[in-house]
C-alpha positions in Angstrom: -61.1 -6.6 131.5 -60.0 -5.9 128.0 -60.5 -2.6 126.4 -60.2 -1.4 122.7 -57.2 -2.7 120.7 -56.2 -5.2 123.4 -55.6 -2.5 126.1 -56.4 -3.6 129.7 -59.0 -1.4 131.4 -58.3 -0.3 134.9 -60.5 1.0 137.8 -59.8 3.8 140.2 -60.1 1.6 143.4 -56.7 0.2 144.5 -56.6 -2.5 147.1 -53.5 -3.3 149.1 -52.6 -6.8 148.0 -49.5 -8.5 146.8 -49.3 -10.5 143.6 -47.6 -13.9 143.9 -46.8 -16.2 141.1 -47.6 -19.8 142.2 -47.0 -21.6 139.0 -44.5 -20.3 136.5 -46.7 -21.0 133.4 -50.1 -20.5 134.9 -49.9 -16.9 136.2 -49.3 -13.8 134.2 -45.8 -12.2 134.6 -47.6 -8.9 135.4 -50.8 -8.9 137.3 -53.6 -6.6 136.4 -52.8 -3.6 138.6 -56.2 -3.0 140.0 -55.3 -5.3 142.8 -52.6 -2.9 144.1 -48.9 -3.6 144.6 -47.1 -6.2 142.5 -43.8 -7.7 141.5 -43.0 -7.4 137.8 -41.2 -10.3 136.3 -39.8 -11.1 132.9 -41.5 -14.1 131.4 -38.2 -15.7 130.5 -36.7 -15.6 134.1 -39.5 -15.4 136.7 -37.0 -15.8 139.6 -36.0 -12.1 139.0 -38.2 -9.0 139.4 -37.8 -5.4 138.5 -36.2 -3.6 141.4 -35.0 0.0 142.1 -31.3 -0.3 142.5 -30.0 0.7 146.0 -33.4 1.5 147.4 -36.0 4.2 146.6 -33.9 7.1 145.4 -34.4 9.6 142.6 -32.1 8.8 139.7 -31.8 5.1 140.7 -31.9 2.6 137.8 -34.5 -0.1 137.5 -32.8 -3.4 137.3 -33.5 -7.2 137.5 -32.9 -8.6 141.0 -33.9 -11.7 142.8 -37.6 -11.3 143.9 -38.1 -10.3 147.5 -40.5 -8.3 149.7 -38.4 -5.1 149.7 -40.4 -1.9 149.1 -38.1 -1.1 146.1 -39.4 -4.2 144.3 -43.2 -3.4 144.6 -44.9 -1.3 142.0 -48.2 -0.1 140.9 -49.6 1.2 137.6 -51.7 4.3 138.0 -52.8 7.2 135.7 -50.5 5.8 132.9 -47.4 5.8 135.0 -45.4 3.1 136.8 -44.6 4.1 140.4 -43.3 2.5 143.6 -45.8 1.5 146.3 -43.6 2.8 149.1 -43.1 6.3 147.6 -45.9 6.8 145.0 -44.4 10.2 144.0 -41.5 8.2 142.4 -42.2 7.1 138.8 -40.4 5.4 135.9 -38.7 8.3 134.1 -36.4 8.8 131.2 -32.8 9.1 132.3 -32.1 12.9 131.9 -28.3 12.4 132.1 -28.2 10.0 129.2 -29.5 10.1 125.7 -30.4 6.4 126.0 -33.6 4.6 126.8 -32.6 3.8 130.4 -35.3 3.8 133.0 -34.6 5.6 136.3 -36.8 6.7 139.2 -37.8 10.3 139.3 -40.5 12.7 140.4 -43.9 11.9 138.9 -45.6 14.5 136.7 -42.4 16.0 135.2 -41.7 15.9 131.4 -39.4 12.9 131.8 -42.2 10.8 133.3 -43.0 8.1 130.8 -46.7 7.4 130.1 -47.5 3.7 129.4 -50.3 1.5 128.2 -50.7 -2.1 129.2 -51.4 -4.7 126.6 -51.8 -8.5 126.7 -49.3 -10.6 124.8 -51.2 -11.7 121.7 -49.4 -15.0 121.6 -50.1 -16.4 125.0 -52.6 -13.9 126.4 -51.0 -14.4 129.8 -48.1 -11.9 129.8 -48.4 -8.2 129.7 -46.5 -5.6 127.6 -46.0 -2.0 128.6 -45.9 0.2 125.5 -45.3 3.9 125.5 -48.6 5.9 125.1 -49.1 7.5 121.7 -47.6 6.6 118.4 -44.3 5.4 119.8 -43.0 1.9 119.2 -41.2 1.7 122.6 -41.9 -1.0 125.1 -40.4 -1.7 128.5 -37.9 -4.5 128.0 -34.5 -5.9 128.9 -31.6 -6.6 126.6 -30.9 -9.7 128.7 -32.8 -11.5 131.5 -29.7 -11.9 133.8 -29.0 -10.6 137.3 -28.6 -6.7 137.4 -29.9 -6.2 133.8 -31.1 -2.7 133.2 -34.7 -2.0 132.3 -34.9 0.1 129.1 -37.5 1.4 126.7 -36.7 -0.5 123.5 -38.4 -0.9 120.1 -41.3 -3.2 120.7 -40.4 -5.7 118.0 -36.7 -6.1 118.9 -36.8 -8.3 122.0 -40.3 -9.6 122.5 -39.1 -12.6 124.5 -37.7 -10.2 127.1 -40.9 -8.3 127.7 -42.7 -8.8 131.0 
């Protein structure tokens, strides 16, 4: 359901289901997260999904990896944060060791936890864009859609084709 300014409204009830993409062009790259766990795929390369590198560990990078059923490739969007299904206390955080826009896994609720809003792509209406809450112009994106590419928070207008 759409909310104000194109934001997607969410409900509190989370069901344990898995998103699957049956047809590359027919399904959104990111499901509406009220259905529970999901793979998140870039629209330009749907064979790859976001994945926590080397399993579910604090400080691990979020990268592109071939889609699979591993727990480190399933996420949910709750209370403005992106977190893993297996360990919901791990969220997408700013990398405290770098002054870059890299996304790493970290404890939810700390100052490094990024807060996001989910918007529909205005062009197709199918794909979703995660934009940092507030007045920021940062969106979750990839500099490339190749194997092992690192997820980053980049200016929203820079690489729209690499959004999710």
